[in-house]
VEXVO-24001 format. One line per field, with one value per residue (C-alpha): residue number from 1; residue in one letter; x, y, z. Coordinates in steps of 0.5 Angstrom, whole numbers. Example, Ala and Ser with C-alpha at 12.3 -4.5 7.8 and 13.67 -1.06 7.14 Angstrom:
2
resi <- 1; 2
resn <- a; s
px <- 25; 27
py <- -9; -2
pz <- 16; 14
This chain:
459
resi <- 1; 2; 3; 4; 5; 6; 7; 8; 9; 10; 11; 12; 13; 14; 15; 16; 17; 18; 19; 20; 21; 22; 23; 24; 25; 26; 27; 28; 29; 30; 31; 32; 33; 34; 35; 36; 37; 38; 39; 40; 41; 42; 43; 44; 45; 46; 47; 48; 49; 50; 51; 52; 53; 54; 55; 56; 57; 58; 59; 60; 61; 62; 63; 64; 65; 66; 67; 68; 69; 70; 71; 72; 73; 74; 75; 76; 77; 78; 79; 80; 81; 82; 83; 84; 85; 86; 87; 88; 89; 90; 91; 92; 93; 94; 95; 96; 97; 98; 99; 100; 101; 102; 103; 104; 105; 106; 107; 108; 109; 110; 111; 112; 113; 114; 115; 116; 117; 118; 119; 120; 121; 122; 123; 124; 125; 126; 127; 128; 129; 130; 131; 132; 133; 134; 135; 136; 137; 138; 139; 140; 141; 142; 143; 144; 145; 146; 147; 148; 149; 150; 151; 152; 153; 154; 155; 156; 157; 158; 159; 160; 161; 162; 163; 164; 165; 166; 167; 168; 169; 170; 171; 172; 173; 174; 175; 176; 177; 178; 179; 180; 181; 182; 183; 184; 185; 186; 187; 188; 189; 190; 191; 192; 193; 194; 195; 196; 197; 198; 199; 200; 201; 202; 203; 204; 205; 206; 207; 208; 209; 210; 211; 212; 213; 214; 215; 216; 217; 218; 219; 220; 221; 222; 223; 224; 225; 226; 227; 228; 229; 230; 231; 232; 233; 234; 235; 236; 237; 238; 239; 240; 241; 242; 243; 244; 245; 246; 247; 248; 249; 250; 251; 252; 253; 254; 255; 256; 257; 258; 259; 260; 261; 262; 263; 264; 265; 266; 267; 268; 269; 270; 271; 272; 273; 274; 275; 276; 277; 278; 279; 280; 281; 282; 283; 284; 285; 286; 287; 288; 289; 290; 291; 292; 293; 294; 295; 296; 297; 298; 299; 300; 301; 302; 303; 304; 305; 306; 307; 308; 309; 310; 311; 312; 313; 314; 315; 316; 317; 318; 319; 320; 321; 322; 323; 324; 325; 326; 327; 328; 329; 330; 331; 332; 333; 334; 335; 336; 337; 338; 339; 340; 341; 342; 343; 344; 345; 346; 347; 348; 349; 350; 351; 352; 353; 354; 355; 356; 357; 358; 359; 360; 361; 362; 363; 364; 365; 366; 367; 368; 369; 370; 371; 372; 373; 374; 375; 376; 377; 378; 379; 380; 381; 382; 383; 384; 385; 386; 387; 388; 389; 390; 391; 392; 393; 394; 395; 396; 397; 398; 399; 400; 401; 402; 403; 404; 405; 406; 407; 408; 409; 410; 411; 412; 413; 414; 415; 416; 417; 418; 419; 420; 421; 422; 423; 424; 425; 426; 427; 428; 429; 430; 431; 432; 433; 434; 435; 436; 437; 438; 439; 440; 441; 442; 443; 444; 445; 446; 447; 448; 449; 450; 451; 452; 453; 454; 455; 456; 457; 458; 459
resn <- m; y; q; s; e; l; g; p; r; f; d; p; a; g; l; p; r; l; r; a; v; q; d; l; l; e; r; y; f; d; a; s; s; t; s; q; r; k; q; i; i; a; q; i; d; a; s; g; l; p; p; s; i; v; g; r; i; a; r; l; r; e; n; w; s; a; l; a; p; g; v; y; y; i; n; k; k; v; g; p; i; d; i; r; y; f; l; g; i; p; r; l; y; d; l; s; h; p; w; p; l; v; v; k; l; p; a; a; n; a; f; l; t; q; p; p; p; d; a; q; a; v; t; q; i; y; t; q; w; m; t; d; e; l; t; a; h; p; d; a; i; v; v; m; p; l; l; n; l; d; e; l; y; g; p; g; p; i; g; m; n; l; v; m; q; p; i; l; d; a; a; d; l; a; n; v; d; p; a; r; v; y; l; i; g; h; s; m; a; a; h; a; v; w; n; l; a; i; h; y; p; t; y; f; a; a; i; n; p; m; a; g; s; a; h; d; s; w; q; r; i; r; l; g; n; l; e; n; v; l; c; i; v; w; h; d; a; s; d; d; v; v; n; v; d; e; s; r; s; i; v; a; y; l; r; n; l; k; y; d; v; d; y; t; e; t; r; d; l; g; h; v; p; s; p; q; i; i; e; d; e; y; k; k; l; r; s; r; t; r; d; l; y; p; p; r; v; f; i; q; s; n; n; s; d; t; p; y; n; r; a; d; w; v; q; i; y; q; p; m; t; p; g; e; q; a; k; v; q; f; s; r; g; r; g; g; m; y; l; y; q; n; s; f; r; v; i; a; e; i; s; d; p; h; t; i; k; l; a; t; h; n; v; r; l; v; r; l; y; l; n; d; q; l; v; d; l; d; h; p; l; k; v; i; v; n; g; v; t; h; y; d; a; v; v; p; q; s; t; e; e; m; l; k; d; q; l; f; l; g; r; g; w; r; y; y; t; a; v; i; d; l; d; l; s; e; s; p; a; t; a; p; t; t; r; p; h; p; h; a; p; i; e; y; t; t; p; e; g; e; r; k; i; f; v; p; k; d; n
px <- 0; 6; 8; 1; 1; 8; 9; 16; 17; 17; 24; 24; 30; 25; 20; 22; 21; 15; 12; 14; 11; 5; 4; 5; 0; -5; -3; -4; -11; -13; -11; -16; -12; -7; -2; -1; -2; 4; 8; 7; 8; 15; 16; 14; 18; 24; 24; 26; 20; 18; 11; 9; 10; 7; 1; 1; 1; -4; -10; -8; -10; -7; -14; -16; -18; -20; -28; -32; -37; -44; -48; -46; -50; -46; -48; -44; -43; -38; -38; -46; -48; -51; -48; -52; -51; -51; -44; -44; -37; -37; -35; -28; -26; -19; -16; -9; -12; -17; -25; -30; -35; -43; -47; -55; -60; -66; -73; -78; -83; -82; -82; -88; -93; -98; -96; -89; -84; -81; -73; -73; -77; -72; -66; -69; -71; -64; -61; -65; -63; -56; -56; -59; -54; -48; -51; -52; -45; -40; -34; -36; -37; -44; -46; -54; -55; -60; -66; -68; -75; -74; -68; -68; -61; -62; -62; -60; -53; -55; -59; -53; -48; -52; -50; -43; -41; -42; -38; -32; -33; -33; -26; -24; -27; -25; -20; -24; -21; -23; -22; -28; -34; -41; -48; -55; -62; -69; -74; -74; -67; -65; -66; -61; -56; -56; -56; -50; -46; -46; -44; -39; -36; -29; -32; -35; -33; -40; -47; -54; -60; -66; -73; -70; -69; -65; -69; -68; -64; -58; -58; -57; -52; -48; -49; -42; -39; -40; -35; -31; -37; -40; -47; -52; -59; -65; -72; -79; -83; -89; -87; -93; -89; -83; -84; -79; -77; -73; -68; -68; -66; -61; -58; -58; -55; -49; -48; -48; -42; -39; -39; -39; -47; -50; -58; -63; -70; -75; -83; -89; -85; -88; -84; -80; -75; -75; -70; -66; -66; -63; -58; -56; -55; -51; -46; -45; -44; -38; -35; -32; -25; -24; -18; -16; -13; -16; -12; -19; -23; -30; -33; -39; -43; -47; -46; -43; -40; -33; -34; -39; -34; -29; -28; -22; -16; -19; -23; -26; -26; -29; -33; -31; -38; -43; -49; -54; -54; -61; -62; -66; -70; -72; -79; -76; -71; -67; -63; -62; -57; -54; -53; -50; -54; -49; -45; -38; -34; -27; -25; -18; -14; -6; -4; 3; 7; 9; 3; -4; -9; -15; -21; -25; -32; -33; -28; -23; -20; -18; -14; -10; -8; -3; 2; 7; 2; -1; 5; 12; 14; 21; 21; 18; 10; 6; -1; -5; -11; -16; -9; -5; 0; -1; 4; 11; 16; 17; 12; 14; 11; 9; 7; 3; -1; -3; -5; -9; -13; -14; -18; -22; -23; -23; -17; -14; -19; -13; -7; -4; 3; 3; -2; -2; -7; -9; -12; -15; -17; -10; -5; 0; 5; 12; 15; 9; 7; 4; -1; -3; -9; -9; -16; -20; -26; -33; -39; -45; -52; -54; -61; -63; -61; -55; -49; -42; -35; -32; -25; -24; -18; -15; -18
py <- 0; 5; 4; 5; 12; 14; 12; 14; 17; 10; 7; 0; 2; 7; 2; 2; 9; 10; 4; 8; 15; 11; 9; 16; 18; 13; 16; 23; 22; 18; 24; 28; 34; 39; 38; 30; 32; 37; 32; 27; 32; 33; 26; 26; 32; 29; 23; 27; 25; 31; 33; 31; 24; 24; 27; 22; 16; 19; 16; 9; 6; 1; -2; -3; -11; -16; -14; -20; -18; -17; -11; -8; -4; 2; 5; 9; 16; 22; 28; 30; 26; 19; 16; 10; 7; 1; -1; -5; -9; -12; -19; -18; -13; -12; -7; -7; -2; 4; 3; 7; 9; 10; 14; 12; 17; 13; 17; 16; 13; 6; 8; 12; 6; 5; 2; 5; -1; -3; -3; -10; -9; -3; -7; -12; -6; -3; -10; -12; -5; -6; -13; -11; -6; -10; -15; -10; -6; -11; -6; -1; 0; 3; 7; 8; 13; 11; 16; 20; 22; 29; 31; 28; 29; 37; 42; 44; 42; 36; 33; 34; 31; 25; 24; 27; 23; 16; 18; 20; 14; 9; 11; 9; 2; 1; 3; 9; 12; 20; 21; 16; 18; 19; 21; 19; 21; 21; 26; 28; 25; 29; 35; 33; 31; 38; 41; 37; 38; 45; 45; 40; 40; 38; 31; 28; 26; 26; 27; 24; 28; 25; 30; 34; 42; 47; 53; 57; 64; 61; 55; 59; 63; 56; 53; 56; 51; 45; 47; 41; 36; 33; 33; 28; 30; 27; 29; 28; 33; 30; 30; 32; 32; 36; 41; 40; 47; 46; 42; 46; 52; 49; 46; 52; 56; 51; 51; 58; 58; 53; 47; 40; 38; 32; 33; 28; 30; 24; 25; 21; 17; 22; 23; 16; 14; 7; 2; 3; 11; 9; 4; 9; 15; 10; 9; 16; 18; 12; 14; 21; 21; 27; 31; 32; 38; 42; 48; 52; 53; 57; 58; 63; 63; 68; 63; 65; 58; 57; 49; 51; 56; 51; 48; 44; 49; 55; 57; 64; 66; 73; 77; 85; 87; 82; 86; 84; 77; 72; 65; 61; 56; 50; 47; 40; 39; 42; 48; 52; 56; 63; 67; 74; 79; 80; 74; 73; 70; 67; 65; 62; 59; 57; 60; 57; 53; 60; 64; 64; 69; 71; 74; 76; 80; 82; 78; 80; 74; 68; 62; 58; 51; 48; 42; 40; 37; 44; 49; 49; 50; 50; 57; 64; 64; 70; 71; 76; 78; 83; 85; 87; 82; 80; 75; 74; 69; 62; 58; 54; 47; 44; 37; 40; 45; 39; 34; 40; 41; 33; 34; 39; 36; 28; 24; 23; 26; 31; 33; 40; 42; 49; 55; 62; 67; 74; 80; 83; 89; 91; 94; 88; 87; 88; 82; 77; 72; 66; 66; 73; 71; 64; 64; 69; 72; 70; 74; 71; 72; 67; 64; 70; 75; 77; 79; 76; 75; 68; 67; 59; 55; 49; 43
pz <- 0; 1; -6; -8; -5; -6; -13; -15; -9; -5; -3; 0; 4; 8; 10; 17; 18; 14; 19; 25; 23; 21; 28; 30; 26; 29; 36; 33; 30; 37; 41; 45; 47; 43; 48; 46; 39; 39; 42; 37; 31; 34; 34; 27; 25; 28; 24; 18; 14; 9; 10; 3; 5; 11; 8; 3; 8; 13; 9; 11; 17; 21; 23; 16; 16; 11; 12; 10; 4; 6; 10; 16; 21; 24; 30; 34; 37; 35; 40; 40; 34; 33; 27; 24; 17; 13; 10; 4; 3; -4; -6; -8; -3; -2; 3; -1; -6; -6; -8; -10; -5; -7; -2; -4; 0; 1; 0; 6; 3; 5; 13; 12; 13; 18; 22; 21; 21; 27; 28; 25; 19; 18; 18; 13; 9; 9; 8; 2; -1; 0; -2; -9; -10; -8; -13; -19; -18; -14; -16; -10; -3; -1; 4; 6; 12; 16; 15; 21; 20; 24; 21; 14; 11; 12; 10; 17; 19; 24; 18; 13; 19; 19; 12; 12; 18; 16; 9; 14; 18; 12; 10; 17; 16; 9; 4; 0; -6; -4; -12; -13; -8; -11; -8; -11; -9; -12; -10; -3; -3; -9; -5; 0; -6; -8; -2; 1; -5; -5; 2; 2; -6; -4; -2; -9; -16; -18; -16; -19; -16; -20; -20; -14; -13; -9; -10; -4; -5; 0; -4; -11; -8; -7; -14; -17; -12; -16; -21; -20; -19; -24; -24; -27; -27; -29; -29; -33; -36; -34; -26; -22; -15; -17; -23; -28; -28; -22; -25; -32; -28; -24; -30; -34; -29; -29; -36; -36; -32; -37; -32; -34; -33; -36; -36; -38; -39; -41; -42; -40; -34; -29; -22; -22; -26; -30; -28; -35; -33; -26; -29; -35; -30; -25; -31; -32; -25; -24; -30; -27; -23; -19; -19; -12; -13; -18; -21; -21; -15; -14; -7; -6; 0; 5; 11; 18; 19; 17; 15; 10; 7; 4; -3; -4; -3; -1; 5; 7; 14; 14; 9; 9; 10; 12; 13; 18; 20; 21; 23; 18; 21; 17; 17; 20; 25; 30; 30; 23; 20; 21; 14; 13; 9; 4; 0; -1; -7; -9; -15; -15; -21; -21; -27; -27; -21; -18; -19; -16; -18; -14; -16; -10; -8; -1; 2; 8; 11; 6; 7; 1; 3; -2; -3; -8; -13; -14; -14; -13; -6; -7; -10; -9; -10; -12; -10; -14; -11; -16; -20; -14; -11; -4; -3; -6; -2; -1; 3; 9; 9; 16; 18; 24; 19; 15; 20; 23; 17; 16; 23; 20; 13; 15; 15; 9; 4; 2; 5; 4; 7; 7; 8; 6; 10; 7; 10; 4; 8; 9; 4; 1; 6; 4; 8; 7; 13; 12; 18; 20; 22; 24; 28; 25; 29; 27; 29; 30; 33; 39; 39; 44; 39; 42; 38; 40; 37; 37; 36; 34; 38; 37; 40
C-alpha cells in the first residue's frame, strides 16, 4: 500500500521509517488533546520524513481489516452526533487498494406506512436494498445513511451530518478512494443531494439528483461551488410531484457557468425513473474520477459557519461587509443556519506553478491550502488578488498544519502541507507572512438575538 500511495517516491529501504511514522499517525488521530498532538508532531518531524510523504500515507489506516463481503449496520456516537448507517462491502473487496464509494440516500416512502416499520423491519428493508445494490454493482463500497424522519438529510447542519459523518466513518473502516465518491438520491433524497454537494463540494466526484430541487436563495448562491463536481441530472417533463423546471433552472445556471453537467429529460414517465434510466445514470456517474487538487476553485457563500465556506484548497474565513445576520429556521429538524445578508466569493486559479490568481468579492480573510501537487513549494510563490500582488515568497511547509487540516476535513481526504492566510482589508505587505490570522474571529448571533464574537481555538 505504501508503494501505491507514494508511487515513484517509494523507497523500500525507507519502509521501517514509514511504518514508525504510521504508528505515530494512528496515535495523532486517536489523541484527545492539543498537547498530546503537539508531542506526536514533534516525533514525526524528528523522523525527517517530509510533510508531503506524511500527507500521502496519512490516508492509510493500521486498523483496516479484511472485511468479509456483506452488509454491516454501524451504530456509534461521534461527539454529540449519533452515526447510524449501513455499510456494504463488495464480494471481491481487497483492502490493499482503494475502492469507489457510492452513497445512496433512500427516500422516505418505505418508512411512512401505517403502522410504521419497527426496528427489525427497517433493518430488513435496508439489508435488502444494500444486497440488491452490491449484486448489481459489485465493484464499489456502498453506504446508506439511516434516514432520520425528524432531521431527514438536512438541509440543516444536523441532518447533513447524518450523511457526512457516515462517509467519513466508512473511510476509517475500509479503503475508500477519495477521488471516487458518488452521491445518489431521488425525489426528497435528490433535494438532499443538491444541498449536500453545494455545502461539501470537496468530497464528491459526481452526484446524481433525480427529480430534485435546490430553489432557496441561499442554496442558489452556492451552486457555483459545483465547478469540480460532475452533475448527472434526470427529470421527467410530466412529473407532477416536483416540477421539471426545478432541474431545468439549475442545469441552465451550471451550463451558463460552463460547468460539466449531464442532463436527461424524459417524457411520460412521471416522478419515478425507470430501472433503465437509473442504470444509465449510474454508469455515467461512475465514469468520473475527481481531480483531488484542481487548478481552479470557485467558492461562494453567505453562511457564517466556516466549515461551509471551504472548497478544495480555498477557505473564506470572513467577509469584508457581512451585513445583517439572520437565522434560517427549517420546517423540519432542530437548529437552523445563520446567514449573512451579503454574499462573498473567491475564484482561485493556479496559472503556473509559481503564480496563483484570485478574483474576490466581499472577502476580508481567506486561506489557501497548498501542496507539491498544486504548486512549486521550493521556490517563491506569488499570489495576485484582483490584480494586486499580496504575497511573494517561499511558503514554508508544515506537518502540523497539514494534520490539523485533516482533523477539519477528515483523515486522508486531502493533504495540504502549506497555508497562506491573506487579510485583504490591509494593503499588501512588503514582508509577507504565512499566518497573520491563524484563527479568524467569527461574528454570530445567538438564538436569543445577542451578537457575539467567537475566536476559534485548537481542539
